[in-house]
N, C-alpha and C positions, 0 to 999 in steps of 0.2 A: 406305485412302488413295486408291485408284483412284476411288472414288465422289466424293470431294471434287474431284479433278481433273476428272472428267467434268462435275460441276455447274459448276465455274468455266468450262470450255469452253462450256457451254450459255449461261451468263450473258453471255459475250462475244459469242456468235453471234446471239442473238435481236435485239439492237439493230441489228446489221448487216443481218439479214434484214428488219427493219422499214424500214430506209433503202432497201434495194435493191428490195424488193417493194411498198412502200407499205402502207397499212393494210389494204386489202382483200386484197392478195396474202398478207400475213402471216396474216390470219385463215384464208384458204384453206389455207395450209400447216399451220397448227395443226389444222384440221379433218382434213386428210389424215393427220397424225400420230395423231390420235384414232382414225381408222378403222383404222390399222395396229395399234393397241394394244388395241382393244376386243374384248370377247367377242362374237362375231358373233351368237350366239343371244340374248343379253340386251341388246345395244346399249349397253353401258356397259363401262368399264374396271374389271376386278376384279383382285384380287391375282394370281389364277391367270393371267389373260390378260396381265397386265403381265410376269410371269415368263416366260411362253411366248413373248412377242413383243418382249422388251426388246432383243434383238440388232438389230432393224430400226432402232433409233435409237442404236445404239452403246452401249447400257447393259448389255451382257452381263457386264461386270466388276463390276457393283454386287452387293453382298451381298443376301440376302433381307431383312435388317433395313433396308437402305437403300431397297430397292424398297418395302417396307411403309411406311416413313416418307413416301415420296413420295405414296403412295395415301392414307395417313391424313391428311396435310396438306391434301389436297383434299376430304376428307370433311366438312369443317367446315360446309358449307351445310345438308345434310339428314341427315347421319349414317347413310346407308343402306349403307355399306360398299363403295360403288362410285362411280366418277366418271362423271357424264354429260358430254356434250360441253361445256356451259358451264363446269362445275366444272374440267374439264381445261384449258380456255383460260385461265381465271382463275388456276389454279395455275401455268401456264407464265409468265404475266406476273408473278406474285408471286415466282417464282424468278429473275427478271431485275431486280435493283435499279436498273440504269441506266434501263430503260424506265419503271419506277415513278417514279423521280425526274423524268424528263422529263415524264411525264404530270402529276405534281403541279405542276411549274412552269407548264405550260400551263393547268391548272385555276386556279391562283392568279392568273395573268395575266388570265384571262377574268373571274374574280370581281372583280378590281380595277375593271374596267369597269362593274360594278354597284354599286360603292361598298363592297365588303367588304374 
């Protein structure tokens, strides 16, 4: 249950960060988060580096299965078993439905201008 609560906290926090930091600031913070979690030798987030560094982001209460699920969800791009920086940032946005809905709204609004 603790993992579910942590994820809900994150989903509520990311849109607030986007508003307060703006687009560039949010991306910088996501990059900083990636740096905290990555395996320094490989330059990617592995299951081992996520377990080792999870406490930096308040994820220490997540089970190994929950952490593995987070990493596996982000592996969908290239299936290499690790998250590069782009995959990590995409995963963070995917975990925030509010940001995804807002992005979808603005995309649809922009497409209306082109007759779609």
